[in-house]
C-alpha positions in Angstrom: 13.3 72.3 -14.7 13.9 72.7 -18.4 12.7 69.6 -20.2 13.5 69.0 -23.9 11.4 66.2 -25.3 12.4 64.4 -28.5 9.3 62.7 -29.9 10.8 60.0 -32.2 7.5 58.8 -33.6 6.7 59.7 -37.2 3.1 59.9 -36.1 3.8 63.0 -34.0 0.8 63.7 -31.7 -0.9 60.4 -32.7 2.0 58.4 -31.3 0.9 55.6 -28.9 4.0 56.4 -26.7 3.2 60.1 -26.4 0.2 59.2 -24.2 2.7 57.7 -21.7 5.0 60.7 -22.0 2.3 63.2 -21.4 1.0 61.4 -18.3 4.6 61.4 -16.9 4.9 65.1 -17.6 1.5 65.8 -16.0 2.9 64.1 -12.8 6.0 66.2 -12.9 3.9 69.3 -13.2 2.0 68.3 -10.1 5.2 68.4 -8.2 6.4 71.7 -9.6 6.1 73.9 -12.7 8.2 72.6 -15.5 9.5 74.4 -18.6 8.7 71.9 -21.4 9.8 72.0 -25.1 8.5 69.3 -27.4 10.4 68.5 -30.6 8.7 66.3 -33.3 11.9 64.9 -34.7 10.3 63.9 -38.0 9.6 67.6 -38.7 13.2 68.8 -38.3 15.8 69.0 -41.0 18.5 66.6 -39.7 21.1 65.3 -42.2 22.8 62.0 -41.6 26.2 61.9 -39.8 28.9 61.1 -42.3 31.5 60.1 -39.7 34.0 62.6 -40.9 34.8 63.7 -37.4 35.2 67.4 -38.4 33.1 68.3 -35.4 35.6 66.6 -33.0 38.6 68.4 -34.6 37.3 71.9 -34.9 35.6 72.7 -31.7 32.2 71.2 -32.3 31.3 72.7 -35.7 29.5 70.2 -38.0 29.8 70.2 -41.8 26.0 70.2 -42.1 24.1 73.5 -41.8 20.7 72.2 -40.6 18.4 72.2 -37.6 20.9 70.3 -35.4 22.8 73.5 -34.7 19.8 74.9 -32.8 19.0 71.5 -31.3 22.5 71.2 -29.8 22.1 74.6 -28.2 18.7 73.5 -26.8 20.3 70.4 -25.4 23.0 72.4 -23.6 20.4 74.7 -22.2 18.2 71.9 -20.8 18.1 70.0 -17.5 16.3 66.8 -18.7 16.4 65.2 -22.1 13.3 63.0 -22.6 13.4 60.5 -25.5 9.9 59.3 -26.3 9.6 56.8 -29.1 8.0 53.6 -30.3 10.2 50.5 -30.7 11.2 50.1 -34.4 13.1 46.9 -35.2 14.1 46.7 -31.5 15.6 50.2 -31.5 14.8 53.8 -32.2 13.0 55.1 -35.3 15.4 56.3 -38.0 14.8 60.1 -37.5 15.6 59.9 -33.8 18.7 57.7 -34.4 19.9 60.3 -36.9 19.5 63.0 -34.3 21.4 60.9 -31.7 24.2 60.3 -34.2 24.5 64.1 -34.8 25.2 64.8 -31.1 28.9 63.9 -31.9 29.9 67.6 -31.7 29.3 67.4 -28.0 32.4 65.1 -27.5 36.0 65.3 -28.5 38.2 63.1 -30.6 40.3 62.0 -27.6 39.5 58.8 -25.7 39.7 58.1 -22.0 39.1 55.0 -19.9 36.1 55.2 -17.5 35.7 52.0 -15.5 35.9 49.2 -18.0 35.1 51.2 -21.2 36.5 54.0 -23.2 34.6 57.3 -23.8 35.1 60.5 -25.7 35.5 63.4 -23.3 32.9 66.2 -23.5 33.6 69.4 -25.4 31.0 71.2 -23.3 29.8 70.9 -19.7 26.5 69.1 -19.5 27.1 67.2 -16.3 23.8 68.5 -14.8 21.8 66.8 -17.6 19.5 63.9 -16.8 18.2 61.5 -19.4 14.8 59.7 -19.6 13.7 57.1 -22.1 10.1 56.3 -22.5 9.5 53.6 -25.1 6.3 51.8 -26.2 6.0 48.5 -28.0 3.2 46.9 -30.0 4.1 43.4 -28.7 2.5 42.1 -25.5 5.7 41.0 -23.7 8.3 43.2 -22.1 11.1 40.7 -22.3 12.9 39.8 -25.6 11.8 43.1 -27.2 13.2 46.2 -25.4 16.7 44.9 -24.6 18.6 46.3 -27.6 17.1 49.8 -27.2 17.7 49.8 -23.5 21.3 48.7 -23.9 22.0 51.4 -26.4 20.5 54.1 -24.1 22.5 52.9 -21.2 25.7 53.1 -23.2 24.9 56.5 -24.7 23.9 57.9 -21.3 25.8 55.9 -18.6 24.8 58.4 -15.8 21.7 60.1 -14.5 19.3 58.0 -16.7 15.9 56.6 -16.2 14.2 54.1 -18.5 10.5 53.2 -18.9 9.4 50.5 -21.3 5.7 49.8 -21.9 4.4 46.8 -23.9 0.9 46.8 -25.5 1.2 50.5 -26.1 -1.3 50.7 -29.1 -4.0 50.3 -26.5 -3.4 53.9 -25.4 -4.9 55.1 -28.7 -7.9 52.8 -28.3 -10.8 54.4 -26.4 -12.3 50.9 -25.8 -9.2 50.0 -23.8 -9.8 52.9 -21.3 -10.6 50.4 -18.5 -7.0 49.3 -18.4 -5.1 52.2 -19.9 -6.5 54.9 -17.6 -5.3 53.1 -14.4 -1.9 52.5 -16.1 -1.6 56.2 -17.0 -2.4 57.1 -13.4 0.6 55.0 -12.3 2.7 56.9 -14.9 1.6 60.2 -13.5 2.5 59.0 -10.0 5.9 58.1 -11.3 6.4 61.5 -12.9 5.6 63.2 -9.7 7.9 61.0 -7.8 10.7 61.6 -10.4 10.3 65.4 -10.1 10.4 65.2 -6.3 13.2 62.7 -5.8 14.9 62.1 -9.1 14.1 58.4 -9.0 11.1 56.1 -9.4 10.3 53.4 -6.9 11.3 50.0 -8.3 8.0 48.3 -7.6 6.1 51.2 -9.3 8.4 51.1 -12.3 8.0 47.3 -12.6 4.2 47.6 -12.6 4.2 50.4 -15.3 6.5 48.2 -17.5 4.3 45.1 -17.2 1.6 44.1 -19.7 -1.8 45.6 -19.0 -3.8 42.5 -20.0 -2.7 38.9 -20.4 -0.3 38.5 -23.3 -2.4 35.8 -25.0 -5.6 38.0 -24.7 -3.8 41.0 -26.2 -2.4 39.0 -29.1 -5.8 37.5 -29.9 -7.4 41.0 -29.9 -4.7 42.3 -32.3 -5.1 39.3 -34.6 -8.8 39.7 -34.9 -8.4 43.3 -36.0 -6.2 42.4 -39.0 
């Protein structure tokens, strides 16, 4: 499987979330060899979308001549798009959102009704693509934090998607937290292997991965003492 990873963290390899992503990929590799390409979005030249819709009127050609031309080709050549990012203001970090905005050339100007919503039909065939979101958050609670990012991802990718949200993610960069982070990463590896083998993750396993690693009040107290 060709996996294209968009690391949306400006911290690159020092991202808290990338620990979760790498554990998931390790699990996938256990199931079968994977062809993995990692893109640190912060290092790519990606102009902001201007909403001119030129790409939708002229066969997908954007007015900007930047790294998105190559990225769009990589997207169309992939089997799985993995969006790995920390939660910023309840959504994606700005560089990753800019990349997502610039995928407009993949759809046309026309509209069609699909179920209860309208969509822009694709200008290319990427029906085989699967989508995975792995998002970490610095807060201790899962609810009342991830919902906006999850809603956006579901609307952008209504089919073939999987979503993993992990609170307390700064602990993955804290060696003193190994006693709780290593067992959690083991579960993530298990999920990655399961995903590679079946295309899905068991609901109970996913719920455990997305739950706090230590009590919320304990985590908040530890964070506050480090200020």
